[in-house]
PDB file of N, CA, C and O in Angstrom:
ATOM      1  N   UNK A   1     103.384  32.430  93.117  1.00  0.00           N
ATOM      2  CA  UNK A   1     102.901  32.645  91.779  1.00  0.00           C
ATOM      3  C   UNK A   1     103.243  34.086  91.383  1.00  0.00           C
ATOM      4  O   UNK A   1     103.015  35.026  92.144  1.00  0.00           O
ATOM      5  N   UNK A   2     103.790  34.232  90.188  1.00  0.00           N
ATOM      6  CA  UNK A   2     104.148  35.574  89.717  1.00  0.00           C
ATOM      7  C   UNK A   2     102.887  36.356  89.339  1.00  0.00           C
ATOM      8  O   UNK A   2     101.811  35.780  89.186  1.00  0.00           O
ATOM      9  N   UNK A   3     103.035  37.662  89.191  1.00  0.00           N
ATOM     10  CA  UNK A   3     101.899  38.503  88.802  1.00  0.00           C
ATOM     11  C   UNK A   3     101.360  38.099  87.437  1.00  0.00           C
ATOM     12  O   UNK A   3     100.149  38.117  87.213  1.00  0.00           O
ATOM     13  N   UNK A   4     102.244  37.741  86.539  1.00  0.00           N
ATOM     14  CA  UNK A   4     101.826  37.328  85.189  1.00  0.00           C
ATOM     15  C   UNK A   4     101.010  36.040  85.250  1.00  0.00           C
ATOM     16  O   UNK A   4      99.965  35.923  84.609  1.00  0.00           O
ATOM     17  N   UNK A   5     101.495  35.085  86.021  1.00  0.00           N
ATOM     18  CA  UNK A   5     100.760  33.825  86.177  1.00  0.00           C
ATOM     19  C   UNK A   5      99.409  34.064  86.846  1.00  0.00           C
ATOM     20  O   UNK A   5      98.395  33.493  86.447  1.00  0.00           O
ATOM     21  N   UNK A   6      99.412  34.907  87.858  1.00  0.00           N
ATOM     22  CA  UNK A   6      98.169  35.229  88.571  1.00  0.00           C
ATOM     23  C   UNK A   6      97.161  35.892  87.629  1.00  0.00           C
ATOM     24  O   UNK A   6      95.975  35.563  87.645  1.00  0.00           O
ATOM     25  N   UNK A   7      97.648  36.828  86.807  1.00  0.00           N
ATOM     26  CA  UNK A   7      96.779  37.503  85.840  1.00  0.00           C
ATOM     27  C   UNK A   7      96.210  36.512  84.822  1.00  0.00           C
ATOM     28  O   UNK A   7      95.051  36.626  84.422  1.00  0.00           O
ATOM     29  N   UNK A   8      97.015  35.556  84.410  1.00  0.00           N
ATOM     30  CA  UNK A   8      96.560  34.540  83.464  1.00  0.00           C
ATOM     31  C   UNK A   8      95.464  33.686  84.087  1.00  0.00           C
ATOM     32  O   UNK A   8      94.434  33.434  83.461  1.00  0.00           O
ATOM     33  N   UNK A   9      95.688  33.242  85.315  1.00  0.00           N
ATOM     34  CA  UNK A   9      94.699  32.427  86.023  1.00  0.00           C
ATOM     35  C   UNK A   9      93.426  33.236  86.270  1.00  0.00           C
ATOM     36  O   UNK A   9      92.318  32.724  86.108  1.00  0.00           O
ATOM     37  N   UNK A  10      93.586  34.481  86.657  1.00  0.00           N
ATOM     38  CA  UNK A  10      92.444  35.357  86.915  1.00  0.00           C
ATOM     39  C   UNK A  10      91.639  35.583  85.632  1.00  0.00           C
ATOM     40  O   UNK A  10      90.410  35.515  85.647  1.00  0.00           O
ATOM     41  N   UNK A  11      92.328  35.849  84.533  1.00  0.00           N
ATOM     42  CA  UNK A  11      91.654  36.047  83.246  1.00  0.00           C
ATOM     43  C   UNK A  11      90.884  34.813  82.814  1.00  0.00           C
ATOM     44  O   UNK A  11      89.764  34.914  82.315  1.00  0.00           O
ATOM     45  N   UNK A  12      91.488  33.647  83.008  1.00  0.00           N
ATOM     46  CA  UNK A  12      90.823  32.388  82.650  1.00  0.00           C
ATOM     47  C   UNK A  12      89.582  32.184  83.512  1.00  0.00           C
ATOM     48  O   UNK A  12      88.530  31.799  83.001  1.00  0.00           O
ATOM     49  N   UNK A  13      89.695  32.436  84.803  1.00  0.00           N
ATOM     50  CA  UNK A  13      88.555  32.257  85.708  1.00  0.00           C
ATOM     51  C   UNK A  13      87.425  33.222  85.349  1.00  0.00           C
ATOM     52  O   UNK A  13      86.253  32.851  85.395  1.00  0.00           O
ATOM     53  N   UNK A  14      87.775  34.456  84.995  1.00  0.00           N
ATOM     54  CA  UNK A  14      86.760  35.435  84.612  1.00  0.00           C
ATOM     55  C   UNK A  14      86.063  35.014  83.319  1.00  0.00           C
ATOM     56  O   UNK A  14      84.842  35.126  83.205  1.00  0.00           O
ATOM     57  N   UNK A  15      86.828  34.536  82.359  1.00  0.00           N
ATOM     58  CA  UNK A  15      86.267  34.063  81.088  1.00  0.00           C
ATOM     59  C   UNK A  15      85.334  32.882  81.331  1.00  0.00           C
ATOM     60  O   UNK A  15      84.244  32.824  80.762  1.00  0.00           O
ATOM     61  N   UNK A  16      85.757  31.941  82.171  1.00  0.00           N
ATOM     62  CA  UNK A  16      84.934  30.772  82.466  1.00  0.00           C
ATOM     63  C   UNK A  16      83.638  31.175  83.183  1.00  0.00           C
ATOM     64  O   UNK A  16      82.582  30.593  82.932  1.00  0.00           O
ATOM     65  N   UNK A  17      83.719  32.171  84.073  1.00  0.00           N
ATOM     66  CA  UNK A  17      82.500  32.672  84.730  1.00  0.00           C
ATOM     67  C   UNK A  17      81.527  33.206  83.690  1.00  0.00           C
ATOM     68  O   UNK A  17      80.334  32.909  83.736  1.00  0.00           O
ATOM     69  N   UNK A  18      82.034  33.983  82.767  1.00  0.00           N
ATOM     70  CA  UNK A  18      81.184  34.539  81.715  1.00  0.00           C
ATOM     71  C   UNK A  18      80.530  33.454  80.878  1.00  0.00           C
ATOM     72  O   UNK A  18      79.346  33.538  80.552  1.00  0.00           O
ATOM     73  N   UNK A  19      81.304  32.435  80.534  1.00  0.00           N
ATOM     74  CA  UNK A  19      80.772  31.326  79.744  1.00  0.00           C
ATOM     75  C   UNK A  19      79.685  30.574  80.514  1.00  0.00           C
ATOM     76  O   UNK A  19      78.655  30.205  79.949  1.00  0.00           O
ATOM     77  N   UNK A  20      79.925  30.354  81.798  1.00  0.00           N
ATOM     78  CA  UNK A  20      78.932  29.659  82.623  1.00  0.00           C
ATOM     79  C   UNK A  20      77.663  30.491  82.787  1.00  0.00           C
ATOM     80  O   UNK A  20      76.557  29.951  82.769  1.00  0.00           O
ATOM     81  N   UNK A  21      77.819  31.792  82.945  1.00  0.00           N
ATOM     82  CA  UNK A  21      76.649  32.667  83.060  1.00  0.00           C
ATOM     83  C   UNK A  21      75.819  32.632  81.783  1.00  0.00           C
ATOM     84  O   UNK A  21      74.590  32.593  81.846  1.00  0.00           O
ATOM     85  N   UNK A  22      76.477  32.645  80.625  1.00  0.00           N
ATOM     86  CA  UNK A  22      75.768  32.549  79.341  1.00  0.00           C
ATOM     87  C   UNK A  22      75.062  31.201  79.220  1.00  0.00           C
ATOM     88  O   UNK A  22      73.917  31.131  78.773  1.00  0.00           O
ATOM     89  N   UNK A  23      75.740  30.145  79.615  1.00  0.00           N
ATOM     90  CA  UNK A  23      75.153  28.813  79.563  1.00  0.00           C
ATOM     91  C   UNK A  23      73.914  28.723  80.448  1.00  0.00           C
ATOM     92  O   UNK A  23      72.886  28.179  80.043  1.00  0.00           O
ATOM     93  N   UNK A  24      74.025  29.264  81.664  1.00  0.00           N
ATOM     94  CA  UNK A  24      72.873  29.258  82.580  1.00  0.00           C
ATOM     95  C   UNK A  24      71.700  30.044  82.002  1.00  0.00           C
ATOM     96  O   UNK A  24      70.550  29.620  82.120  1.00  0.00           O
ATOM     97  N   UNK A  25      71.981  31.174  81.387  1.00  0.00           N
ATOM     98  CA  UNK A  25      70.915  31.986  80.798  1.00  0.00           C
ATOM     99  C   UNK A  25      70.222  31.232  79.661  1.00  0.00           C
ATOM    100  O   UNK A  25      68.998  31.274  79.538  1.00  0.00           O
ATOM    101  N   UNK A  26      71.002  30.551  78.840  1.00  0.00           N
ATOM    102  CA  UNK A  26      70.438  29.778  77.735  1.00  0.00           C
ATOM    103  C   UNK A  26      69.581  28.627  78.257  1.00  0.00           C
ATOM    104  O   UNK A  26      68.469  28.405  77.779  1.00  0.00           O
ATOM    105  N   UNK A  27      70.106  27.900  79.239  1.00  0.00           N
ATOM    106  CA  UNK A  27      69.353  26.788  79.816  1.00  0.00           C
ATOM    107  C   UNK A  27      68.076  27.273  80.489  1.00  0.00           C
ATOM    108  O   UNK A  27      67.021  26.656  80.342  1.00  0.00           O
ATOM    109  N   UNK A  28      68.168  28.373  81.222  1.00  0.00           N
ATOM    110  CA  UNK A  28      66.985  28.928  81.890  1.00  0.00           C
ATOM    111  C   UNK A  28      65.936  29.331  80.860  1.00  0.00           C
ATOM    112  O   UNK A  28      64.742  29.119  81.073  1.00  0.00           O
ATOM    113  N   UNK A  29      66.369  29.903  79.760  1.00  0.00           N
ATOM    114  CA  UNK A  29      65.451  30.319  78.706  1.00  0.00           C
ATOM    115  C   UNK A  29      64.745  29.102  78.086  1.00  0.00           C
ATOM    116  O   UNK A  29      63.537  29.134  77.849  1.00  0.00           O
ATOM    117  N   UNK A  30      65.494  28.049  77.832  1.00  0.00           N
ATOM    118  CA  UNK A  30      64.905  26.826  77.281  1.00  0.00           C
ATOM    119  C   UNK A  30      63.897  26.213  78.253  1.00  0.00           C
ATOM    120  O   UNK A  30      62.808  25.800  77.855  1.00  0.00           O
ATOM    121  N   UNK A  31      64.268  26.160  79.517  1.00  0.00           N
ATOM    122  CA  UNK A  31      63.359  25.596  80.521  1.00  0.00           C
ATOM    123  C   UNK A  31      62.108  26.459  80.681  1.00  0.00           C
ATOM    124  O   UNK A  31      61.006  25.940  80.857  1.00  0.00           O
ATOM    125  N   UNK A  32      62.287  27.760  80.620  1.00  0.00           N
ATOM    126  CA  UNK A  32      61.133  28.658  80.729  1.00  0.00           C
ATOM    127  C   UNK A  32      60.176  28.436  79.561  1.00  0.00           C
ATOM    128  O   UNK A  32      58.962  28.381  79.755  1.00  0.00           O
ATOM    129  N   UNK A  33      60.711  28.311  78.363  1.00  0.00           N
ATOM    130  CA  UNK A  33      59.865  28.083  77.183  1.00  0.00           C
ATOM    131  C   UNK A  33      59.080  26.780  77.316  1.00  0.00           C
ATOM    132  O   UNK A  33      57.886  26.736  77.021  1.00  0.00           O
ATOM    133  N   UNK A  34      59.750  25.729  77.757  1.00  0.00           N
ATOM    134  CA  UNK A  34      59.061  24.451  77.962  1.00  0.00           C
ATOM    135  C   UNK A  34      57.988  24.615  79.026  1.00  0.00           C
ATOM    136  O   UNK A  34      56.865  24.139  78.855  1.00  0.00           O
ATOM    137  N   UNK A  35      58.320  25.281  80.115  1.00  0.00           N
ATOM    138  CA  UNK A  35      57.352  25.510  81.188  1.00  0.00           C
ATOM    139  C   UNK A  35      56.131  26.269  80.711  1.00  0.00           C
ATOM    140  O   UNK A  35      55.003  25.921  81.063  1.00  0.00           O
ATOM    141  N   UNK A  36      56.347  27.306  79.912  1.00  0.00           N
ATOM    142  CA  UNK A  36      55.223  28.079  79.379  1.00  0.00           C
ATOM    143  C   UNK A  36      54.338  27.208  78.486  1.00  0.00           C
ATOM    144  O   UNK A  36      53.112  27.285  78.552  1.00  0.00           O
ATOM    145  N   UNK A  37      54.968  26.382  77.654  1.00  0.00           N
ATOM    146  CA  UNK A  37      54.193  25.473  76.796  1.00  0.00           C
ATOM    147  C   UNK A  37      53.379  24.483  77.623  1.00  0.00           C
ATOM    148  O   UNK A  37      52.235  24.174  77.289  1.00  0.00           O
ATOM    149  N   UNK A  38      53.977  23.991  78.698  1.00  0.00           N
ATOM    150  CA  UNK A  38      53.253  23.055  79.561  1.00  0.00           C
ATOM    151  C   UNK A  38      52.095  23.736  80.289  1.00  0.00           C
ATOM    152  O   UNK A  38      51.043  23.130  80.495  1.00  0.00           O
ATOM    153  N   UNK A  39      52.292  24.988  80.673  1.00  0.00           N
ATOM    154  CA  UNK A  39      51.213  25.739  81.321  1.00  0.00           C
ATOM    155  C   UNK A  39      50.024  25.875  80.357  1.00  0.00           C
ATOM    156  O   UNK A  39      48.874  25.654  80.735  1.00  0.00           O
ATOM    157  N   UNK A  40      50.324  26.238  79.125  1.00  0.00           N
ATOM    158  CA  UNK A  40      49.263  26.403  78.124  1.00  0.00           C
ATOM    159  C   UNK A  40      48.558  25.077  77.877  1.00  0.00           C
ATOM    160  O   UNK A  40      47.329  25.018  77.851  1.00  0.00           O
ATOM    161  N   UNK A  41      49.337  24.012  77.696  1.00  0.00           N
ATOM    162  CA  UNK A  41      48.739  22.691  77.460  1.00  0.00           C
ATOM    163  C   UNK A  41      47.903  22.268  78.662  1.00  0.00           C
ATOM    164  O   UNK A  41      46.815  21.716  78.497  1.00  0.00           O
ATOM    165  N   UNK A  42      48.399  22.521  79.865  1.00  0.00           N
ATOM    166  CA  UNK A  42      47.659  22.167  81.071  1.00  0.00           C
ATOM    167  C   UNK A  42      46.356  22.927  81.182  1.00  0.00           C
ATOM    168  O   UNK A  42      45.337  22.371  81.592  1.00  0.00           O
ATOM    169  N   UNK A  43      46.386  24.194  80.818  1.00  0.00           N
ATOM    170  CA  UNK A  43      45.176  25.016  80.869  1.00  0.00           C
ATOM    171  C   UNK A  43      44.106  24.454  79.915  1.00  0.00           C
ATOM    172  O   UNK A  43      42.932  24.351  80.269  1.00  0.00           O
ATOM    173  N   UNK A  44      44.544  24.095  78.698  1.00  0.00           N
ATOM    174  CA  UNK A  44      43.607  23.532  77.722  1.00  0.00           C
ATOM    175  C   UNK A  44      43.058  22.205  78.231  1.00  0.00           C
ATOM    176  O   UNK A  44      41.854  21.963  78.145  1.00  0.00           O
ATOM    177  N   UNK A  45      43.914  21.350  78.753  1.00  0.00           N
ATOM    178  CA  UNK A  45      43.465  20.058  79.272  1.00  0.00           C
ATOM    179  C   UNK A  45      42.489  20.231  80.431  1.00  0.00           C
ATOM    180  O   UNK A  45      41.531  19.470  80.573  1.00  0.00           O
ATOM    181  N   UNK A  46      42.741  21.221  81.238  1.00  0.00           N
ATOM    182  CA  UNK A  46      41.894  21.474  82.404  1.00  0.00           C
ATOM    183  C   UNK A  46      40.533  22.049  82.004  1.00  0.00           C
ATOM    184  O   UNK A  46      39.502  21.666  82.558  1.00  0.00           O
ATOM    185  N   UNK A  47      40.538  22.968  81.045  1.00  0.00           N
ATOM    186  CA  UNK A  47      39.325  23.688  80.698  1.00  0.00           C
ATOM    187  C   UNK A  47      38.495  23.018  79.610  1.00  0.00           C
ATOM    188  O   UNK A  47      37.265  23.031  79.670  1.00  0.00           O
ATOM    189  N   UNK A  48      39.158  22.433  78.619  1.00  0.00           N
ATOM    190  CA  UNK A  48      38.413  21.833  77.520  1.00  0.00           C
ATOM    191  C   UNK A  48      39.278  20.799  76.797  1.00  0.00           C
ATOM    192  O   UNK A  48      39.822  21.085  75.730  1.00  0.00           O
ATOM    193  N   UNK A  49      39.408  19.617  77.361  1.00  0.00           N
ATOM    194  CA  UNK A  49      40.299  18.604  76.783  1.00  0.00           C
ATOM    195  C   UNK A  49      39.968  18.223  75.344  1.00  0.00           C
ATOM    196  O   UNK A  49      40.839  17.761  74.607  1.00  0.00           O
ATOM    197  N   UNK A  50      38.725  18.414  74.945  1.00  0.00           N
ATOM    198  CA  UNK A  50      38.322  18.028  73.587  1.00  0.00           C
ATOM    199  C   UNK A  50      39.040  18.845  72.511  1.00  0.00           C
ATOM    200  O   UNK A  50      39.163  18.391  71.374  1.00  0.00           O
ATOM    201  N   UNK A  51      39.513  20.039  72.856  1.00  0.00           N
ATOM    202  CA  UNK A  51      40.184  20.872  71.853  1.00  0.00           C
ATOM    203  C   UNK A  51      41.711  20.785  71.947  1.00  0.00           C
ATOM    204  O   UNK A  51      42.418  21.510  71.248  1.00  0.00           O
ATOM    205  N   UNK A  52      42.207  19.915  72.793  1.00  0.00           N
ATOM    206  CA  UNK A  52      43.658  19.763  72.938  1.00  0.00           C
ATOM    207  C   UNK A  52      44.237  19.269  71.622  1.00  0.00           C
ATOM    208  O   UNK A  52      43.830  18.228  71.107  1.00  0.00           O
ATOM    209  N   UNK A  53      45.185  20.017  71.086  1.00  0.00           N
ATOM    210  CA  UNK A  53      45.753  19.638  69.777  1.00  0.00           C
ATOM    211  C   UNK A  53      47.252  19.927  69.707  1.00  0.00           C
ATOM    212  O   UNK A  53      47.780  20.227  68.636  1.00  0.00           O
ATOM    213  N   UNK A  54      47.920  19.837  70.825  1.00  0.00           N
ATOM    214  CA  UNK A  54      49.367  20.075  70.831  1.00  0.00           C
ATOM    215  C   UNK A  54      50.066  19.018  69.976  1.00  0.00           C
ATOM    216  O   UNK A  54      49.598  17.885  69.860  1.00  0.00           O
ATOM    217  N   UNK A  55      51.175  19.405  69.391  1.00  0.00           N
ATOM    218  CA  UNK A  55      51.973  18.493  68.581  1.00  0.00           C
ATOM    219  C   UNK A  55      52.589  17.433  69.494  1.00  0.00           C
ATOM    220  O   UNK A  55      53.398  17.751  70.366  1.00  0.00           O
ATOM    221  N   UNK A  56      52.210  16.196  69.292  1.00  0.00           N
ATOM    222  CA  UNK A  56      52.657  15.097  70.156  1.00  0.00           C
ATOM    223  C   UNK A  56      54.178  14.970  70.194  1.00  0.00           C
ATOM    224  O   UNK A  56      54.764  14.781  71.260  1.00  0.00           O
ATOM    225  N   UNK A  57      54.815  15.076  69.024  1.00  0.00           N
ATOM    226  CA  UNK A  57      56.273  14.932  68.980  1.00  0.00           C
ATOM    227  C   UNK A  57      56.975  16.057  69.739  1.00  0.00           C
ATOM    228  O   UNK A  57      57.948  15.816  70.453  1.00  0.00           O
ATOM    229  N   UNK A  58      56.483  17.276  69.583  1.00  0.00           N
ATOM    230  CA  UNK A  58      57.093  18.413  70.272  1.00  0.00           C
ATOM    231  C   UNK A  58      56.906  18.270  71.775  1.00  0.00           C
ATOM    232  O   UNK A  58      57.850  18.463  72.541  1.00  0.00           O
ATOM    233  N   UNK A  59      55.693  17.934  72.199  1.00  0.00           N
ATOM    234  CA  UNK A  59      55.425  17.772  73.631  1.00  0.00           C
ATOM    235  C   UNK A  59      56.285  16.656  74.217  1.00  0.00           C
ATOM    236  O   UNK A  59      56.865  16.822  75.290  1.00  0.00           O
ATOM    237  N   UNK A  60      56.371  15.540  73.535  1.00  0.00           N
ATOM    238  CA  UNK A  60      57.166  14.408  74.011  1.00  0.00           C
ATOM    239  C   UNK A  60      58.638  14.795  74.099  1.00  0.00           C
ATOM    240  O   UNK A  60      59.315  14.458  75.070  1.00  0.00           O
ATOM    241  N   UNK A  61      59.123  15.490  73.102  1.00  0.00           N
ATOM    242  CA  UNK A  61      60.513  15.930  73.084  1.00  0.00           C
ATOM    243  C   UNK A  61      60.789  16.920  74.214  1.00  0.00           C
ATOM    244  O   UNK A  61      61.806  16.820  74.900  1.00  0.00           O
ATOM    245  N   UNK A  62      59.874  17.877  74.403  1.00  0.00           N
ATOM    246  CA  UNK A  62      60.046  18.866  75.467  1.00  0.00           C
ATOM    247  C   UNK A  62      60.094  18.209  76.843  1.00  0.00           C
ATOM    248  O   UNK A  62      60.968  18.514  77.654  1.00  0.00           O
ATOM    249  N   UNK A  63      59.158  17.316  77.096  1.00  0.00           N
ATOM    250  CA  UNK A  63      59.112  16.653  78.402  1.00  0.00           C
ATOM    251  C   UNK A  63      60.370  15.814  78.613  1.00  0.00           C
ATOM    252  O   UNK A  63      60.927  15.794  79.711  1.00  0.00           O
ATOM    253  N   UNK A  64      60.816  15.127  77.573  1.00  0.00           N
ATOM    254  CA  UNK A  64      62.021  14.301  77.691  1.00  0.00           C
ATOM    255  C   UNK A  64      63.260  15.155  77.972  1.00  0.00           C
ATOM    256  O   UNK A  64      64.179  14.707  78.659  1.00  0.00           O
ATOM    257  N   UNK A  65      63.288  16.372  77.448  1.00  0.00           N
ATOM    258  CA  UNK A  65      64.454  17.243  77.613  1.00  0.00           C
ATOM    259  C   UNK A  65      64.516  17.916  78.979  1.00  0.00           C
ATOM    260  O   UNK A  65      65.580  18.383  79.386  1.00  0.00           O
ATOM    261  N   UNK A  66      63.407  17.972  79.685  1.00  0.00           N
ATOM    262  CA  UNK A  66      63.388  18.679  80.969  1.00  0.00           C
ATOM    263  C   UNK A  66      64.485  18.183  81.894  1.00  0.00           C
ATOM    264  O   UNK A  66      65.248  18.987  82.429  1.00  0.00           O
ATOM    265  N   UNK A  67      64.579  16.883  82.092  1.00  0.00           N
ATOM    266  CA  UNK A  67      65.543  16.334  83.055  1.00  0.00           C
ATOM    267  C   UNK A  67      66.969  16.618  82.633  1.00  0.00           C
ATOM    268  O   UNK A  67      67.811  16.956  83.465  1.00  0.00           O
ATOM    269  N   UNK A  68      67.244  16.483  81.348  1.00  0.00           N
ATOM    270  CA  UNK A  68      68.590  16.769  80.852  1.00  0.00           C
ATOM    271  C   UNK A  68      68.943  18.243  81.079  1.00  0.00           C
ATOM    272  O   UNK A  68      70.035  18.562  81.548  1.00  0.00           O
ATOM    273  N   UNK A  69      68.016  19.126  80.743  1.00  0.00           N
ATOM    274  CA  UNK A  69      68.265  20.555  80.906  1.00  0.00           C
ATOM    275  C   UNK A  69      68.415  20.941  82.372  1.00  0.00           C
ATOM    276  O   UNK A  69      69.283  21.743  82.716  1.00  0.00           O
ATOM    277  N   UNK A  70      67.579  20.380  83.233  1.00  0.00           N
ATOM    278  CA  UNK A  70      67.676  20.684  84.667  1.00  0.00           C
ATOM    279  C   UNK A  70      69.015  20.189  85.216  1.00  0.00           C
ATOM    280  O   UNK A  70      69.668  20.892  85.987  1.00  0.00           O
ATOM    281  N   UNK A  71      69.421  18.992  84.823  1.00  0.00           N
ATOM    282  CA  UNK A  71      70.717  18.474  85.274  1.00  0.00           C
ATOM    283  C   UNK A  71      71.865  19.376  84.806  1.00  0.00           C
ATOM    284  O   UNK A  71      72.780  19.672  85.575  1.00  0.00           O
ATOM    285  N   UNK A  72      71.811  19.807  83.547  1.00  0.00           N
ATOM    286  CA  UNK A  72      72.846  20.704  83.025  1.00  0.00           C
ATOM    287  C   UNK A  72      72.829  22.039  83.771  1.00  0.00           C
ATOM    288  O   UNK A  72      73.881  22.601  84.076  1.00  0.00           O
ATOM    289  N   UNK A  73      71.626  22.541  84.063  1.00  0.00           N
ATOM    290  CA  UNK A  73      71.497  23.805  84.784  1.00  0.00           C
ATOM    291  C   UNK A  73      72.111  23.691  86.182  1.00  0.00           C
ATOM    292  O   UNK A  73      72.872  24.560  86.609  1.00  0.00           O
ATOM    293  N   UNK A  74      71.771  22.616  86.884  1.00  0.00           N
ATOM    294  CA  UNK A  74      72.319  22.419  88.232  1.00  0.00           C
ATOM    295  C   UNK A  74      73.840  22.322  88.193  1.00  0.00           C
ATOM    296  O   UNK A  74      74.528  22.923  89.018  1.00  0.00           O
ATOM    297  N   UNK A  75      74.356  21.566  87.237  1.00  0.00           N
ATOM    298  CA  UNK A  75      75.800  21.394  87.109  1.00  0.00           C
ATOM    299  C   UNK A  75      76.487  22.726  86.833  1.00  0.00           C
ATOM    300  O   UNK A  75      77.490  23.054  87.466  1.00  0.00           O
ATOM    301  N   UNK A  76      75.948  23.491  85.889  1.00  0.00           N
ATOM    302  CA  UNK A  76      76.539  24.791  85.555  1.00  0.00           C
ATOM    303  C   UNK A  76      76.456  25.748  86.738  1.00  0.00           C
ATOM    304  O   UNK A  76      77.364  26.550  86.956  1.00  0.00           O
ATOM    305  N   UNK A  77      75.378  25.668  87.494  1.00  0.00           N
ATOM    306  CA  UNK A  77      75.209  26.531  88.660  1.00  0.00           C
ATOM    307  C   UNK A  77      76.267  26.232  89.725  1.00  0.00           C
ATOM    308  O   UNK A  77      76.849  27.148  90.308  1.00  0.00           O
ATOM    309  N   UNK A  78      76.506  24.958  89.969  1.00  0.00           N
ATOM    310  CA  UNK A  78      77.534  24.560  90.946  1.00  0.00           C
ATOM    311  C   UNK A  78      78.913  24.999  90.456  1.00  0.00           C
ATOM    312  O   UNK A  78      79.713  25.528  91.228  1.00  0.00           O
ATOM    313  N   UNK A  79      79.181  24.778  89.179  1.00  0.00           N
ATOM    314  CA  UNK A  79      80.478  25.173  88.634  1.00  0.00           C
ATOM    315  C   UNK A  79      80.681  26.679  88.697  1.00  0.00           C
ATOM    316  O   UNK A  79      81.788  27.145  88.965  1.00  0.00           O
ATOM    317  N   UNK A  80      79.607  27.453  88.449  1.00  0.00           N
ATOM    318  CA  UNK A  80      79.715  28.908  88.538  1.00  0.00           C
ATOM    319  C   UNK A  80      79.988  29.346  89.980  1.00  0.00           C
ATOM    320  O   UNK A  80      80.801  30.241  90.210  1.00  0.00           O
ATOM    321  N   UNK A  81      79.326  28.735  90.934  1.00  0.00           N
ATOM    322  CA  UNK A  81      79.576  29.053  92.341  1.00  0.00           C
ATOM    323  C   UNK A  81      81.034  28.779  92.697  1.00  0.00           C
ATOM    324  O   UNK A  81      81.685  29.592  93.353  1.00  0.00           O
ATOM    325  N   UNK A  82      81.538  27.635  92.261  1.00  0.00           N
ATOM    326  CA  UNK A  82      82.939  27.283  92.510  1.00  0.00           C
ATOM    327  C   UNK A  82      83.893  28.279  91.847  1.00  0.00           C
ATOM    328  O   UNK A  82      84.891  28.695  92.435  1.00  0.00           O
ATOM    329  N   UNK A  83      83.560  28.647  90.609  1.00  0.00           N
ATOM    330  CA  UNK A  83      84.430  29.567  89.870  1.00  0.00           C
ATOM    331  C   UNK A  83      84.415  30.954  90.516  1.00  0.00           C
ATOM    332  O   UNK A  83      85.448  31.621  90.568  1.00  0.00           O
ATOM    333  N   UNK A  84      83.263  31.391  91.004  1.00  0.00           N
ATOM    334  CA  UNK A  84      83.191  32.684  91.700  1.00  0.00           C
ATOM    335  C   UNK A  84      83.994  32.646  92.997  1.00  0.00           C
ATOM    336  O   UNK A  84      84.619  33.639  93.368  1.00  0.00           O
ATOM    337  N   UNK A  85      83.982  31.523  93.680  1.00  0.00           N
ATOM    338  CA  UNK A  85      84.778  31.382  94.901  1.00  0.00           C
ATOM    339  C   UNK A  85      86.270  31.454  94.559  1.00  0.00           C
ATOM    340  O   UNK A  85      87.055  32.056  95.291  1.00  0.00           O
ATOM    341  N   UNK A  86      86.645  30.839  93.450  1.00  0.00           N
ATOM    342  CA  UNK A  86      88.033  30.907  93.009  1.00  0.00           C
ATOM    343  C   UNK A  86      88.426  32.351  92.694  1.00  0.00           C
ATOM    344  O   UNK A  86      89.513  32.800  93.057  1.00  0.00           O
ATOM    345  N   UNK A  87      87.529  33.072  92.015  1.00  0.00           N
ATOM    346  CA  UNK A  87      87.792  34.480  91.720  1.00  0.00           C
ATOM    347  C   UNK A  87      87.959  35.290  93.001  1.00  0.00           C
ATOM    348  O   UNK A  87      88.850  36.134  93.099  1.00  0.00           O
ATOM    349  N   UNK A  88      87.108  35.031  93.970  1.00  0.00           N
ATOM    350  CA  UNK A  88      87.186  35.752  95.247  1.00  0.00           C
ATOM    351  C   UNK A  88      88.537  35.497  95.917  1.00  0.00           C
ATOM    352  O   UNK A  88      89.144  36.411  96.475  1.00  0.00           O
ATOM    353  N   UNK A  89      88.996  34.259  95.857  1.00  0.00           N
ATOM    354  CA  UNK A  89      90.311  33.942  96.455  1.00  0.00           C
ATOM    355  C   UNK A  89      91.429  34.657  95.727  1.00  0.00           C
ATOM    356  O   UNK A  89      92.379  35.135  96.347  1.00  0.00           O
ATOM    357  N   UNK A  90      91.314  34.732  94.391  1.00  0.00           N
ATOM    358  CA  UNK A  90      92.363  35.356  93.587  1.00  0.00           C
ATOM    359  C   UNK A  90      92.398  36.872  93.747  1.00  0.00           C
ATOM    360  O   UNK A  90      93.459  37.492  93.665  1.00  0.00           O
ATOM    361  N   UNK A  91      91.237  37.455  93.975  1.00  0.00           N
ATOM    362  CA  UNK A  91      91.187  38.926  94.050  1.00  0.00           C
ATOM    363  C   UNK A  91      91.169  39.429  95.483  1.00  0.00           C
ATOM    364  O   UNK A  91      91.346  40.622  95.727  1.00  0.00           O
ATOM    365  N   UNK A  92      90.954  38.522  96.435  1.00  0.00           N
ATOM    366  CA  UNK A  92      90.835  38.948  97.832  1.00  0.00           C
ATOM    367  C   UNK A  92      92.087  38.800  98.554  1.00  0.00           C
ATOM    368  O   UNK A  92      92.156  39.115  99.742  1.00  0.00           O
TER     369      UNK A  92
END
């Protein structure tokens, strides 16, 4: 592989790492927000269920999204690990 080709492949791998890192940060932020909402709802249910007034549609949507977001997070994490290994091979 020529230096130009290697630089192109290296640049692409670096760009993809950055994109995956951003994706992971976004997914982690979404999951954290859902988790915080569930903690609050759980606290209310535990301490005084009579005052529980969470929005049913939002709660249902959040719970339904957990599995999708976790699956996407796991997938992006594996892809980032693979991409970092590729970078290590290219630069090492």
